[in-house]
C-alpha positions in Angstrom: 135.5 -127.7 32.4 133.3 -125.0 33.8 129.7 -125.8 33.4 127.9 -122.9 31.5 125.1 -121.1 33.3 122.0 -120.6 31.2 120.6 -117.3 31.4 117.9 -117.5 28.5 115.0 -119.0 30.5 113.7 -115.8 32.1 114.1 -114.0 28.5 111.9 -116.7 26.9 109.3 -116.4 29.8 109.2 -112.7 29.1 108.9 -113.1 25.2 105.9 -115.6 25.8 104.2 -113.3 28.2 104.7 -110.3 25.6 103.5 -112.6 22.8 100.4 -113.5 24.7 99.4 -110.0 25.3 100.0 -109.0 21.8 97.7 -111.9 20.7 95.0 -110.7 22.9 95.3 -107.1 21.7 95.5 -108.2 17.8 92.9 -111.2 17.9 90.7 -110.4 20.9 89.3 -113.2 23.1 87.9 -116.4 22.1 86.1 -116.9 25.2 87.7 -117.6 28.6 89.9 -120.8 28.9 88.1 -123.5 30.6 88.6 -126.9 31.9 85.0 -127.9 31.1 84.9 -130.4 28.3 83.7 -129.5 24.9 79.9 -130.1 24.5 78.7 -133.1 22.8 75.8 -131.3 21.3 75.4 -128.0 19.7 78.6 -128.2 17.5 77.4 -127.9 13.8 80.1 -125.8 12.0 83.7 -126.8 12.6 86.8 -125.3 11.2 90.2 -127.4 11.1 93.3 -125.3 10.5 96.2 -127.4 9.2 98.7 -125.6 7.2 101.4 -128.4 6.7 101.3 -129.1 2.9 103.2 -132.3 2.4 101.6 -135.5 1.2 102.3 -137.4 4.5 101.0 -134.5 6.7 98.0 -134.0 4.6 97.0 -137.6 4.8 97.8 -137.8 8.5 94.9 -135.4 9.2 92.2 -137.7 7.9 92.1 -139.7 11.1 90.8 -136.4 12.7 88.2 -136.0 10.1 87.0 -139.6 10.7 86.8 -138.9 14.4 84.9 -135.7 13.9 82.3 -137.5 11.7 81.9 -139.9 14.4 81.5 -137.6 17.4 79.7 -134.7 15.6 78.0 -136.5 12.9 75.5 -133.8 12.1 78.3 -131.2 11.8 79.8 -129.3 8.7 83.6 -129.4 8.4 85.5 -126.8 6.7 89.3 -127.0 6.4 91.9 -124.3 6.0 95.2 -125.6 4.5 98.1 -124.9 2.4 97.9 -128.4 0.6 97.6 -128.5 -3.1 96.1 -132.0 -2.9 93.5 -131.2 -0.1 90.6 -131.6 -2.6 91.8 -135.1 -3.7 92.3 -136.2 -0.1 89.6 -134.5 1.9 86.9 -133.9 -0.8 85.4 -137.5 -0.5 84.6 -137.1 3.3 80.8 -136.5 3.4 81.0 -134.0 6.3 83.6 -131.9 4.5 81.8 -128.8 3.1 84.5 -126.2 2.0 88.3 -126.3 1.6 90.0 -123.0 2.0 93.2 -123.2 0.4 96.2 -120.7 1.2 99.0 -120.3 -1.1 102.2 -122.2 -0.1 104.0 -118.9 0.4 101.7 -116.2 1.5 104.2 -113.5 1.2 104.5 -114.0 -2.5 100.7 -114.1 -3.0 99.3 -111.6 -0.6 95.9 -111.0 -2.4 95.3 -114.8 -2.6 96.2 -115.2 1.2 94.2 -112.4 2.5 91.3 -113.2 0.1 91.1 -116.8 1.4 91.2 -115.4 5.1 88.4 -113.1 4.4 86.1 -115.9 3.0 86.9 -118.1 6.0 86.1 -115.3 8.4 82.8 -114.6 6.8 81.5 -117.7 8.6 80.6 -118.4 12.1 81.9 -121.5 13.6 81.1 -123.4 16.7 84.4 -125.1 17.0 87.7 -124.2 15.3 90.6 -126.7 15.7 94.4 -126.0 15.6 95.4 -129.7 14.7 99.1 -129.2 14.6 101.1 -129.3 17.9 104.0 -127.2 16.7 102.8 -124.7 14.0 102.7 -121.0 14.9 100.7 -120.3 11.7 97.9 -122.8 12.7 97.4 -121.1 16.0 97.4 -117.8 14.3 94.7 -118.9 11.9 92.6 -120.6 14.6 92.6 -117.3 16.5 91.4 -115.4 13.4 88.4 -117.6 13.0 84.9 -116.4 14.2 84.4 -119.4 16.6 82.7 -119.9 19.9 85.0 -122.7 21.0 88.8 -123.1 20.1 90.8 -126.1 20.6 94.6 -126.8 20.2 97.5 -128.2 22.0 99.3 -126.1 24.8 103.1 -125.9 24.4 106.0 -123.5 24.4 105.5 -122.8 20.6 101.7 -122.0 21.0 100.7 -118.4 21.9 97.2 -116.9 22.1 94.3 -117.7 24.4 92.0 -120.4 23.3 89.0 -122.0 25.2 90.4 -125.5 25.2 94.1 -126.1 25.5 95.4 -129.7 25.7 98.8 -130.7 27.2 101.0 -132.2 24.5 101.2 -135.9 25.4 104.8 -137.2 25.6 103.7 -140.8 25.4 101.9 -140.3 22.2 104.0 -139.1 19.2 102.1 -140.3 16.1 101.3 -137.6 13.6 97.9 -139.4 12.9 97.0 -140.1 16.2 97.7 -136.8 18.2 94.9 -134.7 16.5 92.6 -137.5 17.5 93.9 -137.5 21.1 93.4 -133.7 21.0 89.7 -133.9 20.4 89.0 -136.8 22.7 90.9 -135.3 25.5 88.9 -132.0 25.1 85.6 -133.9 25.2 86.5 -135.5 28.5 86.3 -139.1 27.0 88.8 -142.0 26.9 91.8 -141.1 24.9 93.0 -144.6 24.8 91.5 -147.4 22.4 91.6 -147.8 18.7 92.4 -144.7 16.7 91.1 -144.2 13.2 93.8 -144.8 10.5 94.6 -142.5 7.5 91.8 -142.8 4.8 91.2 -141.3 1.4 87.7 -142.8 1.1 88.0 -144.6 -2.0 84.8 -145.8 -3.5 84.2 -149.3 -4.7 84.2 -148.2 -8.4 87.4 -146.5 -7.9 88.9 -149.6 -6.4 87.8 -151.7 -9.3 89.2 -149.3 -11.8 92.4 -149.3 -10.0 92.5 -153.1 -10.0 91.9 -153.1 -13.8 94.8 -150.6 -14.4 97.1 -152.6 -12.1 96.3 -155.7 -14.2 97.0 -153.9 -17.4 100.3 -152.8 -16.3 101.2 -156.5 -15.2 100.0 -157.8 -18.7 102.1 -155.1 -20.5 105.0 -156.9 -18.7 104.0 -160.4 -19.8 102.2 -161.3 -16.4 98.7 -162.6 -16.8 97.9 -163.9 -13.4 98.1 -162.5 -10.0 99.8 -165.6 -8.5 99.7 -165.7 -4.8 99.4 -161.9 -4.7 100.8 -158.5 -6.1 103.5 -156.8 -4.2 104.1 -153.2 -5.1 107.6 -151.7 -4.5 108.1 -147.9 -4.3 111.8 -147.2 -4.4 111.9 -143.4 -4.0 112.2 -141.3 -0.8 113.7 -137.8 0.1 117.0 -137.0 1.5 118.7 -139.5 3.7 115.7 -141.9 3.5 116.4 -142.9 0.0 117.9 -146.3 -0.1 119.2 -146.4 -3.6 119.1 -149.0 -6.5 122.0 -151.1 -5.2 120.1 -151.5 -1.8 117.0 -152.4 -3.6 118.7 -154.9 -5.9 119.9 -156.8 -3.0 116.7 -156.7 -1.2 114.7 -157.9 -4.1 117.0 -160.8 -4.8 116.2 -162.3 -1.3 112.5 -161.3 -1.4 111.8 -162.9 -4.8 113.5 -166.0 -3.8 111.6 -166.3 -0.6 108.2 -165.4 -2.1 108.5 -167.0 -5.8 104.6 -167.3 -6.1 104.1 -163.5 -5.8 104.0 -161.0 -8.6 106.0 -157.7 -8.3 105.2 -154.3 -9.6 107.1 -151.0 -9.5 105.3 -147.9 -8.5 107.0 -145.0 -10.2 107.8 -141.7 -8.4 106.5 -138.4 -9.9 109.6 -138.3 -12.1 108.3 -141.2 -14.1 111.8 -142.8 -13.7 112.4 -146.4 -12.5 114.1 -146.6 -9.2 114.7 -150.4 -9.6 116.4 -150.5 -12.9 113.3 -151.2 -14.9 113.3 -154.8 -13.9 109.7 -155.1 -13.2 106.2 -154.1 -14.6 105.5 -150.5 -13.6 102.6 -148.2 -12.9 102.9 -144.3 -13.2 100.3 -141.6 -12.6 100.7 -138.0 -11.7 97.0 -138.0 -10.4 97.1 -138.6 -6.5 93.7 -140.3 -6.4 94.3 -142.7 -9.5 97.5 -143.8 -7.8 95.5 -144.5 -4.7 93.1 -146.5 -6.6 95.9 -148.7 -8.1 97.5 -149.1 -4.7 94.4 -150.3 -3.4 94.6 -153.3 -5.7 97.8 -154.4 -4.3 98.1 -157.2 -1.8 101.2 -155.8 0.0 103.0 -152.5 -0.4 106.6 -152.0 0.6 108.9 -148.8 0.6 110.9 -146.7 2.8 109.2 -144.0 4.9 107.6 -141.5 2.4 104.4 -139.9 1.5 103.4 -142.7 -0.9 103.7 -145.1 2.2 101.0 -143.0 3.8 99.0 -143.0 0.7 99.0 -146.8 0.6 97.9 -146.9 4.3 95.1 -144.4 3.4 94.1 -146.7 0.4 93.8 -149.8 3.0 96.7 -151.7 1.7 98.7 -154.0 3.9 101.8 -151.9 4.2 105.5 -152.4 5.1 107.3 -149.2 5.9 111.1 -149.5 6.1 112.5 -147.1 8.6 116.2 -146.3 8.6 116.4 -142.6 9.6 113.1 -141.0 10.8 111.2 -141.5 14.0 108.8 -144.4 13.5 106.9 -143.5 16.6 106.0 -140.4 14.9 105.8 -141.1 11.2 105.1 -145.0 11.3 102.1 -146.5 9.8 99.5 -148.0 12.6 96.5 -150.0 12.6 95.6 -153.5 11.3 98.1 -154.9 8.5 100.3 -151.7 8.8 103.9 -152.5 9.8 107.0 -150.6 10.8 110.2 -152.3 9.7 112.9 -151.1 11.9 116.0 -151.3 9.4 118.5 -149.1 11.2 122.0 -150.9 11.0 120.6 -153.9 9.0 121.6 -155.2 5.7 119.1 -155.2 2.8 119.1 -159.1 2.9 118.2 -159.0 6.5 115.2 -156.6 6.0 114.0 -158.7 3.1 113.9 -161.8 5.3 112.0 -159.9 7.9 109.3 -158.9 5.4 109.2 -162.2 3.7 108.1 -163.8 7.0 105.3 -161.3 7.7 101.9 -163.1 7.8 100.5 -160.8 5.0 102.9 -162.6 2.7 102.2 -166.2 4.0 98.6 -166.3 4.2 
């Protein structure tokens, strides 16, 4: 078989060159690109552009907010996003001042879209950050800001001249860690070390209220004590990540036998329908923050890879994320008491035995 010759690389190079020139014509210059690190002082107004609006993506931006509060503690942070839950997730960070919410589909809501951009552009920023390594829109919005310094990843999908372009790290794929890496690299510091974990900033009062709600749910199912601890199971997921009731039934039979002293509660999905055959006490809330409060009262959370898994991590719950399809290096939980359970090709009974042996269930 003859090997096909590829002719598209020069065309792509030409397209990138034209795109860069158009960017300069439309958006102007945000200062000359530089290899100098971002200044450690004098940064007081920061804009973070992050248009991804899923639950997981929204939560996985919070490690960057924690890092910004650490390195620029006197700065005000504004966020430009399409996320409908942005206020619930970001609004409890002390340094976050304003959240500019774009419509999910700007073409269908042009007045809201351009009105939000106009409000964002009225302010002058010291630093604007394009936190997503792949989004075209994030780069465009960063270029539209009135900012002294602009920061983002450099890749074939990013056009437009910014002051601080950071090469995309192949060795670090985590959606939560990459934006932190971006900032650390641009500041000229060490990029290794501990990374902040997702955080929804629950207060002690919220946690107490969540624990009370969780205990009421158990009591409604006839359970009046916590036993050795409460294990929350979320049986839902999207697309090919969904494991199904039959899978969970086999999983739970083994886990319950291995951990007879624990109590089990099902965390219901947004539909309000049980994914586990209504066999366990359950909790339901359409309010993201109330759900996080209840999750914070669990001793262990178990689910497939999904947005609620990231919410459990952000609520500081020991989390077991079961991965069968998606890339765990990119989407997996990280940090203390957060575990990726690799389940590709494994039967539910084997997965249950792996989780039953985890130290969080045997303390």
